[in-house]
N, C-alpha and C positions, 0 to 999 in steps of 0.2 A: 504493500500500500504506500502511496506517495506521501511525502512530507506534507504536501498541501492537504491531502485527505485526512492525515492524522491530526493536523493542527487547526483545521477550519473551526472558527468560533466567532461569535458576535462580540465585538469590543467597542467601547466608546471611542470615537475618533479622537486621536491625539493622546489617549491614555497610555500608560506604560504597557498595558496588555495589548493595546492596539498597535504598538510599534514593535512587537515581536516579529521575527522573520515569518512565522506561519501566518499571522494576521495580515501582514503586508502582502504576502503572496496571495492570500485569499482575495484581497481587494484587487491586486494586479491582474489575476486571472479573470475575474469578472469584467473588469474594465477592458482588458485586451481582447477578450472574446467579443464584446459588444463592438469594439473598434474594428475588428476583423470583419464582422458582419457588415458594417458600414462600408468598408473598403470594397468588399465584393459587390454590394448593391450599386455603388457609385461608379464602377469601372466603365460601363458603357457611356455614362455622362462625362466622366473625367477625360477620356481619350479625345474628346472634342474641345478641351480647354487646356491645351498644353502650353506652358510657358518654359522659359529656360532659367537656369541658375548660372553656374560658372561658364559653361560653354553650351553650344547648341545641342550637343549630345547628352548633356546632363539635364534631363527633363524633370520638371516638377508639376504635378497635376493639382486640380481642384481637390481631389481626394486627399492628397497629402495634408493640405491645410484643414480640410473639414475633419479628418480623422484626428489630427492633433488637437484642434479646438475641442472636439468631443471628449478626448481623454483628459485634457487639462481641466475642463469644466467638471468632469466626473470626480477627478481626484480632489479638486478644491472643494467640491460639495461634501465629500466624505471626510477630508482632512484639510481644513482651511489653513492650517499653520504650516503646511509642507511647501517646499519649493519644487519647481519643475524645470529640468533642462531638456529642451526639445529641439528638434531639427529646424522647425519653422517658427514657433512662437515662444517657446519656453525661455525663461530668463537664465543667463549664464552666471548670475551672481551666486557666490558661495552661500550655503545656508548657515543659519546660526548653529553653534555647537549643540549637539543633541537633537537637532531637527532632521527630519527625513527629507531627502531630495530624490525625486523621481527622474529617471533618465529614459527618454522616450524617442524611439524612431517610429513615426506613424506608419510609414510604408518603406521597409528596407527592401530594396530591389525595385526601384521605381521604373526602370527601363523594362524589366520583366513584366511589371504590371501593365505598362503601356502596350506591350506586344502580346499580352495574354499568355505569357509563359508562367506556368503555375509554381513560381518560386519567388514569392514575395511575402513579407511578414510584418506583423506588428511586434515590436520589441519593447518591453517595459521592465525596468529594474528599479529597485528601491535601495538607496544609498544612505547609510547612517555614519556620520563622522568619517567620511571619506572611504568607507568600505561598502561595497555592494553586498547586501545580505539576503536579497530575494529577487527573483527574476523569472519572467515568462517570455517565451517566443512562440507566437502563433502563426503558422503558415495560413495566411488569409485565403489562399486559393483552395486549400485542401482541408483545413480545419485541424491539421496535425499540430500538436502542442507539446512543448518542452518546458519543464519547470525546475527550479532549484532554490534551495535556501542554504545559507552559509552553515556548513556542518551537518546539513540534513540530506545530502545526496542530490543527485540529478535524476530526473524522471521523464519518460515519455509515456503519458497516461499512467498505468499501474506498473510499468516496467522500469526497474532501476537501471541506470546506464553506467557502463564501466569502460568505455572506449574500446579500441581495438588492441590486438596483441601482435603487431607486425614483427617479423623476424629480422628485419634490417631495412635501411633506407632504400636499398635497391628493390625491395618488395613492397614499397609504400605508395599508396595513391594520395597525392597531395593536391590541394586546391589553392587557388590564389584569386586575386582580383586586381583590377587595373584602374588607374586614375583617369579622369576625364581630360586632364592636361596632356597635350600631345608630347611635350618634352619629357615629362615624367613617364609617360607610357612607353616611350622609346627605350628608356633605361630599364623599365620593368620587363620589356620584351627581351632585352639582352640577358637579364637575370634568369628568365624562364628558359631561354636557349641553353644556358649553362647548367641549369638544374635538371632539365628533362632527361639528360643522359645518366643521371644518378638515381633516378626514382623509377617506380613501375610506370607511372603516367601522371599527367597533370590534368586537372579539371578546373573550369571557370564557370560557376553557376550564377554569380551576380547578386548575391545577398549574404553579407558577412555574418549576420546573426544565424542564418540557416546553415552556413558552412561550419560555424563553431558547434552548432547542435549536431551536425553530421559527424564531426570528429568525436563528440561526446558519446554518440551511440555506435561508432565504429563503422559507419558507411563511408567515411573518409579516414585515412590514417594521419593526415596532417593538413595544416592550413597556415598560410602566411599572407600578409598584405601590409603595404605601406600606405599611409595617408588616411587611416580610419579616424573618425570622430568618436567621442565617448558613447554617443547614442547608437553607433553601429555595432558596438561590441560589449556593452556593459552587461546585458542580460545573457547573451550567448557565452561570454567568457566565464560567467559564474556557472552556467550549466556544464561547460567543458571542465572547469576546475573541479567541480563536485563529482564529476565522472572519473576523476583520477588523471585527467589530462594536464600537462604542464603548459601554462600560458605565460609567455615571456616576451621581452624585447630581444635585441641583439647586443652582443658585447657587454652582458651583465646588466643591461638597462631593463626597467619595467616596461610592460607593454604600453604602447601609446602611438601617437601619430607617426613617429619615425619607423616603427615596425611592430607588428603583433604576430607572434608565432604560437601555434597550438599543436601539440603532438603528444602521444603517449611517452612515458619515460624512456622506453626502449629505443626510440628513434629521435627523441628531442635533441640530444647532444649532437648526433651526426647532422641533423637538419639545420640546427643553429650554425654549426661549423661551415656547412656548405653555403648557407646564405651569407654568412660573414665573409667567406672567401670570394663570393660573387658581388660583394658590396651592395647587398639588397636594400640596405637603408640609406644608401648614397643617392647621388643624382639630384635632379631638381626637386 
């Protein structure tokens, strides 16, 4: 039985009991499921209202904004003292000590969403004093759901996740992602060209949160990407970590915008070394 199922309870918003990982996960799951429903319903409308963010290939839709507004309003109604860091509207201001901050990606995998590729997700995590303690990732296209609480394990439904058990880097299936900036993409292409001869194969699915959940459940052996924002990986990284996956940066750094790597302990060292040798965190 999942941590969410074990700890579901009604708590007064903002109370000590209401800020436990289980109570925060209960709220996150409810809000994320409702947001995923909205994303699915809006897709036909959203593809007619495409705008651009950093480049013409980085699309943002009406659904991104509507889903984020919905989540922010639901969280503030349930817990008015909490902060929200979101891709579209949430404030980046640091919360007060002891306050919960929610980290939200309303639709992770916007290009997949635009094209109807069923690989896009609502990602929602609860952070307390700088540490993510609860998170949920919902594939809005399929309804598949991954959850985790700090110290409570990672789950897909009622199945506890433990990552894969690869025998070596050369037998590992590794995913990555690419920037929308052409100069950075060129460097990332060179890194892939150097890595692909050292692994079983490379995959690129286009949604960081879902990639991290795939590593957590063992359908991928590893994942790395440069240029991620906190909302891209906060919930997914907790799911991976609680599944026993190592989540790290390069050269001893913590995961962050310069690089995030996720892999089981058996191949994490070799994958980190390969990426460091290829200067994966370098370039533009």
